[in-house]
C-alpha positions in Angstrom: 309.1 -86.7 125.1 307.5 -90.0 124.2 308.3 -89.9 120.5 309.2 -87.9 117.4 307.3 -88.5 114.2 310.6 -89.3 112.4 314.1 -90.0 113.4 315.5 -87.9 110.5 314.6 -85.3 107.9 316.4 -83.9 104.9 317.0 -80.2 104.8 316.1 -79.6 101.1 312.7 -78.1 102.0 310.7 -77.1 105.1 309.8 -80.2 107.1 307.4 -80.8 110.0 308.2 -82.8 113.1 305.6 -83.9 115.6 306.8 -84.2 119.2 304.5 -86.3 121.4 304.7 -86.5 125.1 302.8 -85.2 128.2 302.1 -81.9 129.8 303.3 -79.6 127.1 302.3 -76.0 127.7 301.0 -73.6 125.1 304.1 -71.6 125.6 306.6 -74.5 125.4 309.9 -73.7 123.7 311.7 -76.2 121.5 315.4 -76.4 120.8 317.5 -78.6 118.3 320.8 -78.5 120.0 321.4 -74.9 120.8 319.1 -73.6 118.1 315.7 -72.4 119.4 313.0 -73.2 116.9 310.8 -70.3 116.0 307.9 -72.1 114.4 306.2 -74.3 117.1 302.5 -75.1 117.2 300.9 -76.4 120.3 298.4 -79.2 119.4 297.3 -79.9 123.0 299.2 -81.0 126.1 300.5 -84.2 124.4 301.6 -82.8 121.0 303.8 -80.1 119.5 304.4 -79.5 115.8 307.7 -78.0 114.8 308.5 -76.6 111.4 312.2 -77.2 110.5 313.2 -74.6 107.9 314.9 -75.6 104.6 318.6 -75.3 104.8 318.8 -76.1 108.5 322.4 -77.3 109.3 322.8 -81.1 108.9 323.8 -82.9 112.1 322.7 -85.2 115.0 320.6 -83.2 117.4 319.2 -83.4 120.9 315.6 -82.2 120.9 314.7 -80.3 124.0 311.3 -79.0 125.1 311.0 -76.6 128.0 307.7 -75.4 129.6 307.5 -72.0 131.2 307.4 -73.7 134.6 310.9 -75.0 134.0 309.9 -78.6 133.2 312.1 -80.1 130.5 312.0 -83.1 128.2 314.8 -84.4 126.0 315.1 -86.8 123.1 318.6 -87.6 121.6 319.5 -88.7 118.2 317.4 -86.7 115.8 319.2 -86.4 112.5 319.0 -83.6 110.0 320.8 -84.6 106.8 321.7 -83.0 103.5 318.8 -82.9 101.2 319.5 -83.3 97.5 318.4 -80.5 95.3 320.3 -81.0 92.1 320.6 -83.6 89.3 324.0 -85.3 89.8 325.9 -87.4 87.2 329.3 -88.4 86.2 331.6 -85.5 85.9 329.9 -83.3 88.5 332.0 -82.0 91.3 330.6 -80.2 94.3 329.4 -80.7 97.9 326.2 -82.6 97.1 328.3 -85.3 95.4 330.2 -85.8 98.7 326.9 -86.0 100.6 325.7 -88.6 98.1 328.8 -90.7 98.5 328.6 -90.5 102.3 324.9 -91.6 102.2 325.8 -94.5 99.8 328.8 -95.4 102.1 326.5 -95.5 105.2 324.2 -97.8 103.3 327.1 -100.1 102.2 327.2 -99.2 98.5 330.2 -96.9 98.3 333.6 -98.1 99.5 336.0 -95.4 98.4 336.7 -92.2 100.4 333.9 -89.7 99.8 335.0 -86.6 97.9 333.3 -84.1 95.7 333.8 -85.9 92.4 331.1 -88.0 90.8 333.2 -90.6 89.0 332.7 -94.2 87.9 332.9 -95.5 91.5 330.0 -93.2 92.5 328.0 -94.3 89.5 328.5 -98.0 90.2 327.4 -97.5 93.8 324.4 -95.5 92.8 323.3 -98.1 90.2 323.4 -100.8 92.9 321.5 -98.5 95.3 318.9 -97.8 92.5 318.5 -101.5 91.7 318.1 -102.6 95.3 315.5 -99.9 96.0 313.5 -100.6 92.8 314.3 -97.2 91.3 314.8 -96.6 87.6 318.4 -97.4 87.0 320.0 -94.3 85.5 323.3 -94.1 87.2 322.5 -90.4 88.1 320.6 -88.6 90.8 317.5 -87.7 88.7 314.3 -86.4 90.2 313.0 -89.8 91.2 316.2 -90.9 92.9 316.5 -87.5 94.6 313.0 -87.8 96.0 313.8 -91.3 97.3 317.1 -90.2 98.9 315.4 -87.2 100.6 312.5 -89.2 102.0 314.0 -92.6 103.0 
């Protein structure tokens, strides 16, 4: 494997990943970790297109390609992360809030321990994130912020 078209995708909708390399066979099989991918398109000996279904488990995956001849190729560090599907605001309490706080923490905006409660700390971190990324500052995960979080 020479490259992947992205180092991450969000799992809120079906996503496509292009794997480039050499000597891929039409019958090549692709795995993400121990999960064999069912929707793989051969685009010639140097390119495979893999459809990652919506809802695929978040995690850090090793991508493996195996030709029928037994030849294998591996690329580590492909990330599938939680995709945001709901509008989130102060007072909300569920798993997507925790995923938001983790994402904001990784980016350096949220300093508390991530939990499932959207409180004033979450709102303040999100406002800084929106400001720094030139998004409309609403203090909630609206459609525009959700799109940005899922694609950047």
